[in-house]
C-alpha positions as CSV (number, residue, x, y, z in Angstrom):
1,M,7.9,-18.8,13.4
2,T,5.9,-20.6,10.8
3,S,2.7,-19.2,9.2
4,A,0.4,-20.3,6.4
5,L,2.3,-18.1,4.0
6,T,5.5,-19.9,4.6
7,L,4.0,-23.1,3.2
8,L,3.9,-21.5,-0.3
9,P,7.2,-19.6,-0.8
10,P,7.2,-17.6,-4.0
11,G,10.4,-19.2,-5.5
12,P,9.0,-22.7,-6.2
13,V,5.5,-21.4,-7.0
14,L,6.9,-19.0,-9.6
15,L,8.9,-21.8,-11.1
16,V,5.7,-23.8,-11.7
17,V,4.0,-20.7,-13.1
18,A,7.0,-20.1,-15.4
19,V,6.4,-23.5,-17.0
20,A,2.7,-22.7,-17.6
21,V,3.7,-19.3,-19.1
22,A,6.1,-20.9,-21.5
23,L,3.5,-23.3,-22.7
24,A,0.5,-20.9,-22.9
25,S,-0.4,-18.5,-25.7
26,R,1.2,-15.0,-25.5
27,R,-1.9,-13.3,-24.0
28,V,-2.7,-16.0,-21.4
29,G,1.0,-16.6,-20.6
30,H,1.8,-12.9,-20.0
31,A,-1.4,-12.5,-17.9
32,L,-0.3,-15.4,-15.8
33,G,3.1,-13.9,-15.4
34,V,1.7,-10.5,-14.3
35,A,-0.6,-12.2,-11.8
36,A,2.2,-14.4,-10.4
37,A,4.7,-11.6,-10.0
38,G,1.9,-9.4,-8.4
39,T,1.0,-12.1,-6.0
40,A,4.7,-12.4,-5.0
41,V,4.7,-8.7,-4.1
42,V,1.6,-9.2,-1.9
43,W,3.3,-12.2,-0.3
44,A,6.5,-10.4,0.4
45,W,4.5,-7.6,2.0
46,A,2.2,-9.8,4.1
47,V,4.5,-12.6,5.3
48,P,5.4,-12.0,8.9
49,A,9.0,-11.1,9.9
50,G,10.9,-14.1,11.3
51,A,8.8,-16.6,9.4
52,H,10.8,-19.6,8.3
53,L,10.3,-23.0,6.8
54,Q,12.6,-25.8,8.1
55,A,13.4,-29.0,6.3
56,T,15.9,-31.8,6.2
57,F,17.8,-32.6,3.0
58,L,20.1,-35.7,2.7
59,G,20.5,-35.5,6.5
60,F,21.4,-31.8,6.6
61,D,19.3,-29.2,8.3
62,A,17.9,-26.6,5.9
63,V,15.8,-23.5,6.0
64,L,14.0,-23.2,2.7
65,L,12.5,-19.8,3.7
66,N,13.7,-17.1,6.1
67,V,12.1,-13.7,6.2
68,D,14.0,-10.6,7.6
69,A,14.0,-6.9,6.7
70,F,16.5,-7.2,3.9
71,S,15.0,-10.3,2.3
72,R,11.5,-8.7,2.4
73,L,12.9,-5.6,0.7
74,M,14.5,-7.7,-2.0
75,G,11.3,-9.7,-2.5
76,L,9.1,-6.5,-2.8
77,I,11.3,-4.9,-5.4
78,F,11.8,-8.1,-7.3
79,G,8.1,-8.6,-7.5
80,I,7.4,-5.0,-8.5
81,I,9.9,-5.0,-11.3
82,G,8.8,-8.5,-12.3
83,V,5.2,-7.2,-13.0
84,A,6.6,-4.2,-15.0
85,A,9.0,-6.4,-17.0
86,V,6.3,-9.0,-17.9
87,L,4.0,-6.2,-19.1
88,Y,7.0,-4.7,-21.1
89,S,7.6,-8.2,-22.6
90,Y,4.1,-8.4,-23.9
91,A,4.2,-4.9,-25.3
92,S,7.5,-5.6,-27.1
93,D,6.2,-8.8,-28.8
94,A,8.3,-11.2,-26.7
95,E,7.4,-14.9,-27.1
96,S,5.8,-16.8,-24.3
97,L,8.8,-19.1,-24.1
98,Q,11.1,-16.2,-23.5
99,T,8.9,-14.8,-20.8
100,G,8.7,-18.3,-19.2
101,F,12.5,-18.3,-19.0
102,A,12.5,-14.8,-17.6
103,L,9.9,-15.7,-14.9
104,S,12.0,-18.8,-13.9
105,Y,14.9,-16.4,-13.5
106,V,12.8,-14.2,-11.2
107,A,11.7,-17.4,-9.3
108,T,15.3,-18.5,-8.6
109,S,16.2,-15.0,-7.5
110,F,13.4,-15.1,-5.0
111,G,14.6,-18.5,-3.8
112,A,18.1,-17.2,-3.2
113,V,17.2,-14.0,-1.3
114,F,14.7,-15.9,1.0
115,A,17.1,-18.8,1.7
116,G,17.9,-19.4,5.4
117,D,21.0,-21.6,4.8
118,W,23.9,-21.8,2.5
119,L,22.8,-25.0,0.9
120,T,19.4,-23.5,-0.2
121,L,21.0,-20.3,-1.3
122,L,23.6,-22.1,-3.4
123,F,21.0,-24.3,-5.0
124,F,18.9,-21.3,-6.2
125,W,22.2,-19.4,-7.0
126,E,23.2,-22.0,-9.5
127,L,19.6,-22.3,-10.9
128,M,19.7,-18.5,-11.4
129,A,22.8,-18.9,-13.6
130,V,21.0,-21.6,-15.6
131,T,17.7,-19.7,-16.1
132,S,19.4,-16.4,-17.0
133,T,21.6,-18.2,-19.5
134,L,18.5,-19.8,-21.2
135,L,17.0,-16.3,-21.3
136,V,20.0,-15.0,-23.1
137,W,20.3,-18.0,-25.5
138,H,16.7,-17.8,-26.5
139,Y,17.4,-14.8,-28.8
140,R,20.0,-16.9,-30.8
141,G,22.7,-15.4,-33.0
142,E,25.3,-13.3,-31.1
143,A,23.3,-13.9,-27.9
144,V,24.2,-17.6,-28.0
145,R,28.0,-16.9,-28.0
146,A,27.6,-14.3,-25.3
147,G,25.5,-16.7,-23.3
148,F,28.2,-19.4,-23.5
149,R,30.8,-16.9,-22.1
150,Y,28.3,-15.8,-19.4
151,A,27.6,-19.4,-18.4
152,L,31.3,-20.3,-18.2
153,L,32.2,-17.4,-16.0
154,H,29.1,-17.8,-13.7
155,G,29.8,-21.6,-13.5
156,L,33.3,-20.7,-12.3
157,G,31.9,-18.3,-9.7
158,G,29.3,-20.8,-8.5
159,T,32.0,-23.5,-8.1
160,L,34.1,-21.1,-6.0
161,L,31.1,-20.2,-3.9
162,M,30.3,-24.0,-3.4
163,A,33.9,-24.6,-2.2
164,A,33.5,-21.7,0.2
165,V,30.2,-23.1,1.5
166,L,31.8,-26.5,2.0
167,G,34.7,-24.9,3.9
168,T,32.2,-23.1,6.1
169,Y,30.4,-26.4,6.9
170,V,33.7,-28.0,7.9
171,A,34.5,-25.0,10.2
172,K,31.0,-24.6,11.7
173,G,29.3,-28.0,11.3
174,T,26.2,-26.5,9.8
175,F,24.9,-24.8,6.6
176,L,22.4,-22.7,8.5
177,F,22.6,-18.9,8.8
178,A,23.3,-17.6,12.3
179,S,19.9,-15.7,12.2
180,V,17.8,-18.9,12.0
181,P,16.9,-21.3,14.9
182,G,19.7,-23.7,15.4
183,G,22.2,-21.6,13.5
184,P,25.9,-21.1,14.4
185,S,27.1,-18.5,16.9
186,T,29.0,-16.6,14.3
187,A,27.4,-15.2,11.1
188,G,28.7,-15.2,7.6
189,I,31.1,-17.4,5.7
190,A,34.1,-18.9,7.6
191,M,37.2,-16.7,7.6
192,G,40.4,-17.6,5.8
193,L,40.3,-19.5,2.5
194,P,36.5,-19.9,2.4
195,A,36.1,-16.1,2.8
196,A,38.4,-15.5,-0.1
197,L,36.7,-18.0,-2.3
198,A,33.3,-16.6,-1.5
199,A,34.4,-13.0,-2.2
200,I,35.6,-14.1,-5.7
201,G,32.7,-16.3,-6.4
202,I,30.1,-13.7,-5.4
203,G,32.3,-11.1,-7.0
204,V,31.5,-12.6,-10.4
205,N,27.8,-11.9,-9.9
206,V,28.3,-8.3,-8.7
207,G,30.9,-7.5,-11.3
208,F,34.2,-7.1,-9.5
209,I,36.8,-5.4,-11.6
210,G,38.4,-8.1,-13.6
211,L,35.4,-10.4,-13.2
212,H,33.0,-8.0,-14.9
213,A,33.4,-8.7,-18.6
214,W,30.1,-10.7,-18.8
215,L,28.1,-7.6,-18.0
216,P,28.8,-5.4,-21.1
217,D,29.2,-8.5,-23.2
218,T,25.9,-10.2,-22.4
219,Y,23.3,-7.5,-21.6
220,P,23.3,-5.8,-25.0
221,R,22.8,-9.1,-26.9
222,P,19.3,-10.6,-26.1
223,H,15.8,-9.3,-26.8
224,I,15.1,-5.9,-25.4
225,A,12.7,-7.3,-22.8
226,A,15.2,-9.9,-21.7
227,S,17.7,-7.1,-21.0
228,V,15.2,-5.5,-18.6
229,F,15.1,-8.7,-16.5
230,L,18.9,-9.3,-16.8
231,C,19.7,-5.7,-15.5
232,V,18.0,-6.5,-12.2
233,F,18.4,-9.9,-10.7
234,T,21.9,-11.3,-11.0
235,T,23.9,-8.3,-9.7
236,K,21.4,-7.5,-6.9
237,T,21.1,-11.0,-5.7
238,G,24.9,-10.9,-5.7
239,V,24.8,-7.9,-3.4
240,Y,22.5,-9.8,-1.1
241,G,24.8,-12.8,-1.2
242,M,27.8,-10.6,-0.3
243,Y,25.9,-9.3,2.7
244,R,25.1,-12.9,3.9
245,A,28.7,-13.9,3.4
246,F,30.2,-10.8,5.1
247,P,27.5,-9.4,7.5
248,D,30.2,-7.4,9.4
249,G,31.8,-6.2,6.2
250,H,35.4,-6.3,5.1
251,V,37.8,-3.5,4.1
252,A,38.9,-5.2,0.9
253,I,35.3,-5.5,-0.3
254,A,34.7,-1.8,0.6
255,Y,37.7,-0.7,-1.5
256,M,36.6,-3.0,-4.4
257,G,33.2,-1.4,-4.3
258,G,34.7,2.0,-4.5
259,G,36.9,1.0,-7.4
260,M,33.9,-0.5,-9.3
261,A,32.0,2.8,-8.9
262,V,34.8,4.7,-10.6
263,F,35.8,2.0,-13.1
264,G,32.2,1.4,-14.4
265,A,31.3,5.0,-14.7
266,T,34.6,5.8,-16.6
267,F,34.1,3.0,-19.1
268,A,30.5,3.9,-19.6
269,L,31.6,7.3,-21.0
270,F,33.4,5.6,-23.9
271,Q,30.5,3.4,-25.1
272,N,28.5,3.9,-28.3
273,D,26.0,1.1,-27.8
274,M,23.1,2.1,-25.5
275,R,22.7,-1.1,-23.6
276,R,26.5,-1.6,-23.3
277,L,26.7,1.9,-21.8
278,L,24.0,1.1,-19.3
279,S,25.7,-2.2,-18.5
280,Y,28.9,-0.5,-17.4
281,H,26.8,1.9,-15.4
282,I,25.3,-1.1,-13.6
283,Q,28.8,-2.1,-12.5
284,S,29.4,1.5,-11.3
285,Q,26.2,1.6,-9.2
286,V,26.5,-1.9,-7.8
287,G,30.0,-0.7,-6.7
288,Y,28.3,1.7,-4.3
289,M,26.2,-1.1,-2.9
290,V,29.2,-3.4,-2.5
291,A,31.1,-0.6,-0.7
292,G,28.2,-0.2,1.7
293,V,28.2,-3.9,2.5
294,G,32.0,-3.8,2.8
295,I,31.9,-0.9,5.3
296,G,29.8,-3.2,7.5
297,T,28.0,-0.7,9.7
298,A,24.2,-0.8,10.1
299,L,23.9,2.6,8.4
300,S,26.1,1.6,5.4
301,Q,24.3,-1.6,4.9
302,A,20.9,0.1,5.1
303,G,22.1,2.6,2.5
304,A,23.4,-0.2,0.3
305,F,20.0,-1.9,0.2
306,A,18.1,1.4,-0.2
307,H,20.2,1.9,-3.3
308,V,19.4,-1.6,-4.4
309,F,15.7,-0.7,-4.3
310,N,16.2,2.7,-6.0
311,H,18.6,1.3,-8.6
312,I,16.3,-1.5,-9.7
313,L,13.6,1.1,-10.4
314,Y,15.6,3.6,-12.4
315,K,17.8,1.1,-14.2
316,G,14.9,-1.0,-15.2
317,L,13.2,2.2,-16.6
318,L,16.4,3.1,-18.4
319,F,16.6,-0.2,-20.1
320,M,12.9,0.0,-21.0
321,T,13.3,3.4,-22.6
322,A,16.4,2.3,-24.5
323,G,14.5,-0.7,-25.7
324,V,11.7,1.5,-26.9
325,V,14.2,3.5,-29.0
326,I,15.7,0.2,-30.4
327,Y,12.2,-1.1,-31.1
328,R,11.1,2.1,-32.9
329,T,14.3,2.9,-34.8
330,G,16.1,-0.4,-35.2
331,E,19.3,1.4,-34.1
332,E,21.5,0.8,-31.0
333,S,24.3,3.1,-31.9
334,L,24.2,6.5,-30.2
335,K,26.2,8.0,-33.1
336,K,23.3,7.3,-35.4
337,L,20.6,8.7,-33.1
338,G,19.8,12.3,-32.3
339,G,16.9,14.6,-32.0
340,L,14.6,11.8,-30.8
341,A,13.1,14.0,-28.1
342,R,11.0,15.8,-30.7
343,E,9.8,12.5,-32.3
344,M,9.4,10.5,-29.1
345,P,8.6,13.1,-26.4
346,L,7.0,10.7,-23.9
347,T,9.9,8.3,-24.1
348,A,12.3,11.2,-23.6
349,A,10.4,12.4,-20.6
350,V,10.4,9.0,-19.0
351,F,14.1,8.6,-19.7
352,A,14.7,12.0,-18.1
353,V,12.9,10.9,-14.9
354,A,15.0,7.7,-14.8
355,A,18.3,9.5,-15.5
356,L,17.6,12.2,-12.8
357,S,16.9,9.3,-10.3
358,I,20.6,8.4,-10.5
């Protein structure tokens, strides 16, 4: 089904707006960013289920836009947190160029979760790695070195996913998802070597144990507003990609998710840096989502995506409150902080709400 809304998918539109934001003054640029992200929320709510936009690229059938229950949910929460994060960027004195990079990161995430074929998803997946790297690099200093490590690992993950997609095309003769018109009879990535490559490639984004080092290495480095964007999109788009690759689940993925939940929470306990602690906690919580996808039942997958929605809200809020503390005190070390609830009662109350939401 095609509707008027499918002719203006949010991913490409947000990319265009991101360029305008980067070039505009701070006030105008951030106002544009809020308006664009807010419009994306309305679009995700209003676009009819089953809407799709078909195209042909280099002779291959492609579906640039496909709307189902899970992609709509991802679009809604991505847009909501996008509005909040752009407002936070303005309040924390972020430059327009940084917010432009951030909005382009949001745009590529939208493109990935609304893709209706592997070719389109892979295209936006790789762009997401590029835009998030630029967002990290913009802060310079230690963020540049962390960004290089981030880019190398995500480049490797993207290459493995590309190999898995090509293997799936050889096995099925199409890049289309099974849920779109003209799609194959079997859903997901092809079994065998393509499945293993996809699990590892997507595993980089979700923070599989052993592939997770970029999370605590990268997220504490950039501007505090950049961390709010980073804590949301890469890992959650990864969960969505894992669902697309393994719609019926897989026991190994379920066990890995359970291991991530324990591993991330354990290592979070030993951290002194606020954002590093929260980064390990992201791995832990994404583990629950990965386990739900891996179990493969309708109930477990619904639970996984419900947790995606909830986690984005409270984790974004936790990173925002941590950023407020850093902004006010100039300190990131928990050992050097204490008694802030008396001096910053509103921040403490908001942090408590976010923490209790876990």
